N, C-alpha and C positions, 0 to 999 in steps of 0.2 A: 323320532326323527321325521316322519311323514306328517305327524300333527304340527310340528314347528314350520315345515315347509309349507303346508296347507295355510297356516295362519299368516306367514310371510306373504304369500301370494295373495290372500284376502286383503292384507293391509296395502298391497300394491294395486288393488283394484283389478287383480287379475281373477276373476270369479271363475272363469272356465278352468283355469289351472288349479285353483283351490278345490273346485268341484271334482276335478279328477283325482287329485291327491286324496280327498276325503272318501271318494268311492274305493280307491285302492286300499286304504286303511280300513275301511268298513268290512271289506271282504276278509281282511287278515285278523281281525280282532275277534276273540272267541267270547268275550264277555257280552252278554245281550243289553246290559244296561249302557255300556259305553257305545255299543253299536247303535243304540237308539239316539244317544247324544250326537253321534257323529251323522246320523240322518238328519237331525234338526239342522246342523251346520251345512250339510249338503243341500237341503232344501233351500236354505238362506241363500247360499252361493248361487243355486240354479235361479232363484227368483231374481237376484241382483244381476246375474249375467244377462238374463232376458230383458230386464228393466233397462240395463245399460245399452242393449242393443235396439231399444224402442220396440221390442216384442211384448206389448202389454198383456195380451191375453195369456201367454205362457207365463209371464212374470206373475200374473194373478193367480194362476192355477197353482204354481209352486208355493206362493206366499200363503194361499188358502190352506193348502195342505199342511203347511207348517204351523199355522195358527190353530188349525183344527187338532193337530197331534199335540201341541203344546197345551191346549185347554183340556185335552183327554188325560194328559199325564200330570197336571200340576197338582192335583189333589193328593196324589201318592208320592210325587218326586219333585217337591217345589224347590229343591236345590240343584236340580239339572241345569246344564248349560241352556241359556236363552229364556229360561223361566221368568226372570225379571225383566225381560223386554217384551212380554206379551202385549202390554198397552201400546207401546210404539209400533210393534209389528201390526197390530190391529189397525192403527191409523195409516200405516203404509198400504195395508190391504184395501182400505177404503179409498185412498188415493188412486191405487191401481185399478179399482172397479170403476172409477170415472175415466181413467185413461183408456181402459179397453173398450169403452163405448165409443171413443174417438176413432178407432179403426173402423168400426161400422158406419160412422157418419161420413168418414172420408171414402170408404167404398161406394157409399150411395151419393157421392159427390155434394155433400152438404157441408161445406167448408164454413159457411156462415154460422151454422149452428155451433160449431167448435169456437169460432171467434167471438161470437156474442154471448156465450153462457159461461160464466165465471166457473163453474164446477168443472168444466173441461179445460179451458184455456190457462187458468192459473196452475193446476198441476203440470200441464204440458210445458209452460214456460220454466217453471222450477226444475222440471226434468232436463230441460236444455241447458239451464244454468249449472245444474250439478254435473251433468256430463262434460260441460266445459271446464269446470274446475278439476274434475277427475283427470281429463286429458293434459290439463296444465301440470298437475301433480306428477303425471307419467312423462313429462317433458314433450308432449306431443303438441307443440304449440300451434302447427298448422291446423290440426283438427280442432283444437280449443277456439282458435280464432273464427273457423268456419261455423262452429256452434254458436259463439256469441253473435256473429253476424246474422245467423238465422234467427236468433232470439230477437235482435233488433227488428227484423223484418216481421216477426210476428206482432211485436208490440205495434208497429206501424199499421199492420193489417187489422189488429184489434181496434185501433183509433179510428181508422177508416170505416170500420164496420158499424161504429156509432152513427155513421152518416149514410148508412145503407149502401156503401161502396164495397162491392166484392171484387177484390183485385184479381181473381181467378176468371172473373167475367167482366172485365173492364168495358164500359161503353164510353168511347172517346168521341161521340157525335158532338157536335157543337152545342146543340140544345141542352145537352145533359151537362156538360162541363161549365158552359157559360149561358145559363137560362135567359139572360138579358140580351143576348145577341141572336139574331134571327139567322136562319140557315142561308137566306138570300143575300146577306151582306149587311 
């Protein structure tokens, strides 16, 4: 029953609820083999919960732990849950690796580095789009709309960054915007 509820919550993108149910179930199951598979599911739910909340470092840590444990166990238990997903989970780990670097760049106020470098901005944009689609599936249309609007802003900011225009440090002086017009008139 807990397993079905956890998977139902997972299917509804309620990763926090799924993680909680999986933890409860893991504490009750005596079989270590099943407990290990529940741990895999728990780590995946935790990674997705943090990714969904744009907590990229925490998402990376959980995904990294999951991929490491799957790689460790694949030789002996290739039929375990999620073993057939190691490739895609590794790709997601690589995406999260780039996304966690974004937080450092934002803390150092280096927004232009995020906007100008594809390895940062593309995963961030797809994360925003995916979050918007999840909110739509959850019938949270106001949140979905806000996320899509933010995505449009990012696209505009990326485009402006090609012209060395940093919207967070906009320079509205006449000579900057219209170089052919003098400041005196």
